[in-house]
N, C-alpha and C positions, 0 to 999 in steps of 0.2 A: 541196219541199225534203226531202232525205233525213234520216231521223231517226237518232239515236245508236244505236238498237238494230237498225238495218238491216244486212244483209250482202249479198254478191254471190252470184248464182246463174247458171249457164250458161243461155243462152236456150233451149237444147234441153230443159232440165229445168223450164221454166215450166209451170204448171198453172192452170186456171181456179180462181178463188178467191184467188189470190195477189195481194197488194198490192205494186205495183211503182213504181219511180221511173225515168222516162226522162230521163237526163241529157243531153238534146239541146236545141238551140235550138228555139223554138216553131215555126219554119218547117220543121223537119226531120222532123216526123211529123204525122199527120192527126188526133190526138186533141185535144180542147179543154182538156185539163189534162195536166201532166207527171207527175202521180202519181195512181194510181187502182187499184181492184181489178179484175182481169181478170174480165169477166162472161160471156164466151162464146167459142166457138171462133174466130169471125172476128177478134175482138180479139187472140187468141193468135197467130193466123197473121200478122196485121199487124205485131205486135211482132217476130216472127221474121224478117220481111222488111226490117227497118230496117237490117240490116248490123251489128248489135251482137253481140258474142260473149258478154257478160255484162251483167246489169242488177242494180241494187240492189233489194232487196225487204225488207219488214217482216213478220216472223213474227207480231208482236203484232197487226197490222191484217189479217192474212190468215185465210182460212177453209181454207187448204190449205198444203202444203209440198212441196218437191221429192221427198220420199220417199213421198208418198201415192199414187203411181201416176197413172193417167189419171182425171182428175176431170171429164171432159167432161159427165157427166150429173148432177153434184152439185157443191155448194160454190160455186155461181155467185152473183154479186152480185144484189141485189134487181132485179127486172125494170126498174123505173123508173130505177135508177141505171145499169144496163147500157145502157139506151136513151140516157140522157144522155151517156154516154161512147162511144157507138157511132161508130166511124170509118166512112168510106165504104168500099165494097169495094176490095180491093187494087188493082184495075185503075184506080180513080179517085183514087188517092193523089196523083198529080201534079196532077190538077185541083183537089183540095182545097187543096194547098199553093199553087197558083197563086191560088186565091181568097183565101187568107190574105194573100199578098203584095199583092193588089189592095186588100184591106181595110186593110192597113197603110198603103199609099200614100194611100188615100182619107181615112183618119183623120188622117194628117199634114196633108193639104191642108186638111181641115176646120178643124183647130185653127189652122193658119197663117192661114187666112182670117179667123177670129175675132180672132186676135192683131192682124192688120193693120187690121181695122175699129176695134178698140179703140184702137190707136195713132193712127189718123187722127182719131178722136173727141177724144182728149186733146190732140192738136196744135191742133185747132180751138178747143177750150176755152181753151187758153192764149192764142190769138189774140183770143178774145172778152174775156178778162180784160184783156189789154194795151190794147185799143182802146175799151173800154167808156166810159172817161172822155172821150177826145178825139174818138172817132168812134162815137157811140152808134147811129147808123143802121146802120153796117157791122156792129157787134156784134150788133144785133138780126137782121140778115139772115143772118149766119153761124149764129147760134143756131137760128133757125127752119129753116134748111136742114138742119142736122145732125139736129135732132129730127124733122123731117119725114121724112128718109130712114129713121130708125129706126122710126118709126111705120108708114110704108108697108111696110117689110120685115115687121114684126110682123103687121099687118092682112092682108097679102097671103099669109100662110102659115097652115097649120093648126096642128098641134102644134109646139111649139118645144123644141129641145134646149138646155139651159142648160149652157155649158161653163165649167170652171175654166181660167183663163189662167195662163201662167207668171208668175213674179214681175215685176210691172210696174216698169219703170224710168221715172223722170221725177218731176215735181213733184207733191206731194200736192195742191196747189191745183187740178190738173186730174184726177188719178187719182180722188180722192174724188167730185167732182160727176158724172163720167162713170159711175162705178160705180153711184152712187145713181140716175142717170137710167136706166141699163139695167135695174136691178132694179125700179124704180118702174114702168116701162113694162110689164115682164113681169107685175107684180102687177095693174096696171090692166087689162091685157088679160084676165087670169084672172078679174077681177071684172066683165068685160063692159062696160067703159066705152066709150062711143062714140068715134069717131076724134077728134073735136074736143076732147073732154076728155083723151084720151091726149096730144094735142099740148100742151095747157096743162099737164098733169102733167109731161111731159118737160121743158118749158121751165122750170117752177118748180124741178124737181130739178137741172137743169144750172146754174141761176143762183142757187141758194139761198144760196150763200156768197160771192156776188160782192163784197160789201163788205169781206170779210176782208183784201183787199189794202191797205186803208187803216189796218189795225191794226198796232201794233208786232209784229214777227215772233214775239216771245216769247209772245204771248197769242192767236195766231191759232187754235191748236188746243188745245182744252181738256185740261188735265192735272189729275189728282187733287191735285197739290201746289200748285195755285193758291191764293193768298191771297184773301180776300174782295174786295179791290180788283182783283186780276187777273181774278177771275171776273166782276166787274161790267163791266170793260173788254171782256172777251171777249164778253159778252152784247150789247154794242153792235153787233156785226157784223150782227145781224138788221135793225136800223133802217138801218144803212149799206147793206145789201144791197137793202132795199126802195127806198131813195132812188136807188141806182144803177140798179135795174130800171125805176124811173119815168122816168129820163132816156132809157131805151131805148124808151119809149112802149109798154110792154107792157099787156095787158088786165088787168082787175080779178082774174079767177080766178088768174092767174099771180102777181100781186102778193100776193094773200091767201095763196097757197101758200108763198111766200117768207116772208111776215110771220109765219106760224104753224108753221114747220117744227120749232120747238122747244117748241111747246105740247103738252100732254098732256090726254087726255080727263078725267082726274081733277082737273084744275086745278093740277097740280104743275109745269107747264112755265113757260117764260118767252117773251116779256117781259110778257105780260098775264095769265097764269094762267087762260087760257080753259078752259071745261069743255064736254064733250060736243058738243052741236049748235052751240056757239059756234065750233067749228072747221068748216071746209069739208071735204067728202068727200076732195078732193085733198090737203088738208093732213094728214088723218089717215093717208093712205097714205105721204106723204113723211116725216112724223115717225117712223113705224115703220121705214122703210127706212134713213133717216139714222142712226137709233140702231143698227140692225143692222150697218151698215158701220163705224160708229165703234167698235163692240165688236170686230169682226174686224180692223180696221186702225187702232188708236189711234196717237196721236203717239209714245207710248212703246211700242215694239214688244214689250218684255218683258211688257206687260199684255194682249197680244192673246189673244183667245179663238178656238178653232176655230169654224167655222160651226155645228157641232152644239152646242157650248157656248153660243154667242151666242144661238141660237134657244131653247135650253133655259132660259137665264137670263131672257130676255124673258118666256117663257111662265110660268115658275115664280115669278119674283120681281117682275115688272113688268107682268103682263098687264092689270091694272086701269088702267094708265097709257095703254094703247093701245086704239084702236077694235077691238072684238071681231071684227067682220066682216072688217076688214083683216087682223088677226092670223090668224084661221082660214084665210083665203084664202092668206095667205103660207105657212103651214105646209103646206097642200095643194099649193102651187106648188113649194116647195123640198124637201119631204120632211123626214123626221126627221133625215136625214144629208145636208145640202146639199153641193154640190160644194166640195171643200177639206177635208172632214171626214176624219180618220184613223180607220180602223176595223179591227176584227178580225172575220174571217168565221167562220161556224159550224164550218168545218174547221180553225180556229185560224191560218190564214194572215193576214198583215197586208196592208192595202190602203189606197189613197187614192181617195176618191170624186172622179171627174173630171167626170161629166156626169149630169144628170137630165132625163128627159122631163117637161116641165111638166104633162102630163096624167096621167102615171103615175110619180110621183117616188119611190115606196117601193121601186122596183127599179132603182137607179141603175147606171151603168157605173163600174167600179172598176179601177184598175191594181193588180195583185197582185204582192207580193214573191215572187220565185222565183229563188233563187241560181243555178239551173241554166239560166236564160234570160238572155241579155245584156240590159242595160238598154234598149238601143235597139230591142230586139224585145219589150219588156215586154208581158206578157199583160194585155189589158184584157178583162174579162168583163162582158157585159151581163147583169145579174142577172135582168132580165125574161125572159131566155131560159134561165135556169138555176134552175128551180123548186126544186131540192133544196139550193141554195146561197143563204145569206142572210147578213145582218150580225148578229153577236152583240152587239157593244158598240162604243162610241166610245172613242178614246184621245187623250191629249195626245201630241204628237210626242215629247216628252222621255221618254215611257214606252215608246217603241219600242226593240227591240234595235238596236244600232248599225248592224248590217248592213241591217236593214229601213229604218232612218232614212236611210242613205246612198242606198239604192236608190229609195225612194219620193220622197225630197226634198220634203217638205211645203212648200207655198208660205209664205214669210214675209209676203207680202201677198196677200190674196184678192181677185181681180177676176174678173168674169164678162162673157161675151157670149153671144149666142144665134144659132141657125140653125134652119132648118126640119128637122124630123125626117125622116131618110131610112131606111126599113125596111132592116134587114140580115138576111141569112140566117145561120143557125148561132148557136152560143152564145157566140162570142167575136169581138171585133173588136180591132184593134190600135191602140196609141196613136200 
């Protein structure tokens, strides 16, 4: 985005070392960023071939100016930065733009597929809740089929890409258990659980709140304003969920996972105040993921934390309440900035974390605010392929400038799904 101290210059007067802003759509040029310092003659000639008569430039960020004469042998950007911004030769510009359009289409298909899978899962979850009392065998079959499909997909692929989904519409009664199931399975895979244990973990995650349908709606989802009596009634959902799961004829590991999903390893949980090894390994994973999702997606949306804040709060304030192996694996899985985190990059641009590679989460994919690029062509940078560009800090959405807030549209509800990592060429892909 152009800065306040920038001015226009004729394209013919551009020199190596000048910092320029290409006010074109992302598809209209072969560079991976719309603003950069011209690092070599090839970049200079590519800019001049774009059909622009003038471009905006920043004297403050430049090592040269239009009056400095020909600076082809000096004032260049550092070699590593020049390489990062290097476009293809002019003759291949059309090919580069074609690749971008293909990436844009592939990215849209990828996210659409994840949205569709999550939507189908929530629909099945609602069916399970509806028939659990009257048709327990059908509820069990639907649950096993849904989790079996998820587990097979995870086990059958190598690295997983964890995607942030658009704001989920639908009932919290389904959104929460499906999200907890997805994250729990990802964490279980990261902790090398065998397939049978993944199936049990997924079932416990999907059905851990099954008994809440029997509670008064007012107390189904915990709120800090609860009275002692309301809190006590709310805690009854654990026993109700276990009873409902028993009617489905579920195995002991699943029942224990449901029974212990609010227990904490330091004994501060409920209903039994279990400690450490008193909890099963699956329960320790489920308790952590359940807490994370409740922090990101509380019943009172005004109390929601960003994924980065939720993870930071758990680690800084409550890490003694959770199993250390599970928590460490969770941080390695999601990264410091999980999908849904609002961040500022080292070049001061604002961005929203969209996806992380479960094996390399510290270099996520981010959608970047750039007013010169239409929102539907929004630049998505794979930071794994941009070694000079990183995240400087996390932000609350309310601290974003209004333009960036409107552009990035941080999700009010944080939901995830996964797919197999597909290697991409180049430093940017499209949302």
